[in-house]
N, C-alpha and C positions, 0 to 999 in steps of 0.2 A: 560651130558647125551643127546644122540640124541632123537629128539622128537618122532621118530617112533619106539623107543625101549620099549615103555610102554605097550600099549595094543597089544596083540599078537593073539587074537581071538581063543585061545584054551581052554578057560574056567577054566584055572588053577589059583587059588588064589595066588598072590605074594604080601603079605602085606608090604614087605620091598622095593618094587619098588619105586625108586625116580622119581619124575616128573621133567621135564625140567623147567628151569626158564622162567617166562612169558616175553613177549616183554615189553619194557618200558611203553607203553601206556595201558597195561592191568594189571598193578599192582594196588592194592587197599589198602588204599584209593587212588583214582585216583590222580596222580601227575598233577600239573598245566602245561598247555601248554605254559605258559608265556615265559619260557626260550628257547623253541625250535621253536616257531612260528616266521616266517619271513614274514612280510607284503609285498605283491606285490606292484608294482609301483602305486602310487596314493591313496593307502588305508590310509596311515598316514595322508595325507591332509584331506581325508574325515572324519576321526576320529576327528581331531582337529576342523574341521568345525562344526561337530555335537556338540562337547563340547562347542564351543564358542557360537553357536546359541541356545543351549539348545533344540535341536531337536533330534528325534530318527534317528539312522543310519540304513538304509535298505540295506542289502547286498544280492545280487542275484548271484547265481552260481550253478553249478552242485554239486551233493552230494560228500562229501569227499574233498572239496577244501579248507577247513580251515575257513569257514564262521563263525563258532561259536568259533573259537580259539582266535580271536582278542580281544574279550571282557575280556578274562582271562588276557591277556597281559596288556590291559589298566587298569583293576582293580588292578593288581599287581604294575604297574608302578606309579599309582596315589593314591595308598593306599585307595581304595574305599571299601574294605572289601570283604567278600565272594560274589560270583556272584549269584544272584537270577535267577531262571530258570523257564520259563513258556513254556512247550512243547505243541504245538498246535496240535489238532486233529479236525476232522469234528464236534465233539461234544463240543468243547471248547466254553465257553461263558464268557462275560466280568464279570458277577456277581461273578463267582467262582474265577476269578483272583483278584478281589478286596477283597472279604471276604466271608466266609461261616458261616452260622448260624445253629447250631445243635439243631433244634426244638425237635426232638425225644428224644435227650439226656436230654433236659430240662424237658420234660414231665415225663420222667422216674425218674429224680432227684426229681421232685415235688411229685410224688407218694411215693417215699421212705421217703420224709420228712413227708408226711401225716401219714405213718405207725409209724414213730418215735413219732409224736405227740400223736397218739392214744395209744401208749405204755407208755405215760407219759413223754416223753422227750421234750426238748425245740425245738421250730421251728427254722430252719436255715434260712439264708437270701437267697432270690431268686434274684440272680445277673445275668442279661442277658449277661453281658460281659464275664462270665465264659464259655459261649457257643458260643462265637464268635472267629473266627480265621482269621486273615488277609491272603489274598492270596499273591502270588509273586508280582503282580502289586501293591496291597494295601500296602504291606510292603515297596516297593520301594518308595512310595509316603509319607511315614512318615517324619515328620520334622527331619532334621539332619544337622550337621555342614558341612558334605561333602556328595555329591550325592552317592546313591547306584547304583550298576551296575545290570542291568536286561537284560537277554537274552530271547527274544520272538522267539522261534525256529520254523521255517517252518510256517510262517504266511500265506503262500499261501495254506495251507491245511485247513484253517478255513472256516466255513460257510460264505457265501457271505456278511452277515450282520455284522460280527465281526469287520472288519476294520473300518466301519462307526461308530459302537458303541464306538470304542476306541477314536474317534476324540474329543468328548466333554471332556473326562477325561484328555487326553493329553494336551488339550488347557487350561483347568482350573488348572491342576496340583493337583487335589484333588477330593474327592467324599464324599457323606454322607452315614452313616450307618442307615438304616431305623429303625431297631429295637431299637437303642438308642434314636432316635428322638421320636418314638412312645411312649416309656416309660419315656420320658422326663428325661433321665439320663444325667446330664450335664457333668459329669466327669466319665470316665470308663477306666479301664486298660485292653487292649485287647492284646491277644497273637499274636506274629509275626509269619510269615510263616516258617522261617528258624531256630527258636530257641524256648525255653520255656520262653524267656523274654517277659514281658508285657509292653506295651507302653500306655501312657496317651492319650486318645482321648477326646477332649473337645467339648461339644455341638454337639456331634454326627458327627463331621466332621474331616476327615483326609485331611490335606493340607500340601503339601511339602513346604519346605523353600529352598531347593536346588533340581532343577529338575533332576531326575535320568538320568544316562547315559544308554540309551536303544539301544540295537542292535537287530534288527529284521532280521531274515534270510529267504530267499525264494529260492526255487529250480526253480522258474519260471513256475510252473505248472498252475497258475491261474493269470489272470490279476487283479490287485488291483485298486480300484477306484481312479480317479484323485484327489479328495479332500484329500484323505489319502496320496497319493504320494507327493503332494505339501507341506505337513507338515513334510516330511522326507528329510534327506540328503541321496542321493542314490549312491550306488557304485556297479559295476558289476565285479565280480572276473574274471581276465583274463584267457584265456585258458592256460593250463600248457605248459611250454617249457622244453626242456631237461635240461637246466641250472637250472631252478627253481626246478624241481623234484630232481635233484642231490643234491641241497641244502637242500630240505626237508628230503631226505634220510639221509644225513649227520647229520642233527639236531636230528632226531628221533632214528636212528640206530647207529650213529657214524661210518657209512660205507661210504668210499670214492669210488664213482662209476667212473671208468676211462672211456676213450673214446671207449674202446673195452672190450670184455669179456661177460660172461653170464649175469652179472648184468646190463651192459650197454645195452644189447639186450632187457632185460625186460623193462628198462626205455624207450628206443626208441620205443618199441612196444606199451607201455602205451600211450605215447604222440601221436603216430600215430592214435591209436584207438579213443582217445578223439577228435582229430581233425576231424576224420571221422564221428563224431556224436554218437559214442557208449557211453553207460552209464556205465563207470567204475570209481571207486573212488580211491583216493590216498591211503586210508587205506588198500585196497585190495593189492595194489602193495607193501606196507610196510610189510604186513603179508607174502606175497610170498617171498620177499627178506629175511625176518627174518628166514624163514624155510630153504631157499636154500643157503643163504650166511652168516647168523648170527651165533652166538655161538652154537646154537642147531642144526646146519645143519647136515644132515645125508647123508653118502655116499650111503645109500641104497635107497634113495628116487628116484622115477622115475620122472624126472624133467618135462617132457611134461604132465604127468597125473596130477601132483601137480599144475602146472600153469593153466591147464584147470579147475581144481577144484576151485581154489581161484580167478581166474580172469574172472569169468563169467560176462556177460553183465547184469547189474542190471535191465534192462527193460524186461528181459526174465523171464520165469516161474522158 
């Protein structure tokens, strides 16, 4: 079914209307990018250097260039398990990435226990660990036979203090949980970030045995402090070339873009715009090609209007 044959704008209910199949990268659960990602020149060496040195890999590049895809491929190839993800905003802080403590939940549970006791019931155990949850970074630092993979996405959007706050944790490979230390709980089972599984924390300290494989991405919007940079292996994504974009389109859409034709014109124009400094992303191009050249293409679509709709500069309103 053509993508533009669903909604007609006439207010008539059509319950049997079929929807077009989604593009491959918009099916859920999300498929891994491991099989379709193609690392640009030099990225493989940077990954191996970060693995060998047990250092974070900082990848800088414009949006949509595949910065966050490499970690999925590394995790799949090296069997590191599901990728942990820490998406950075201006409000992100190190404490929440390590663990969270639900103090209000504990107070509420304590009040409920008091009501049970007043009603003649037995008092339950007050376990602080039941109200602790490790964050993505805290989970990545748990002892393990193999390192976990952690994506710290858009580190340049963080508050200026966050990169500096990370340094001590990354250098020590561990951290302490203040609530366990305060209550002298020598052994506690704390819930991980990505599952209901609980992990033993001894003496209030989480200490990695295998330093996690950490990929940090940056759009280059903010300078990061030198002490932080020197503890990272750094890689800058190259500007896209026609050959590289054709390979990306082939991997994601199964579409071979020839040297001429409408698809080739879109690819050439995309590469030209990026080279000129415009902010356009690869996924915009893939979406446009999916609607114009993919299985759901419509003969009724007005090509110029659709390209203008989907290929807007990201720096504009």
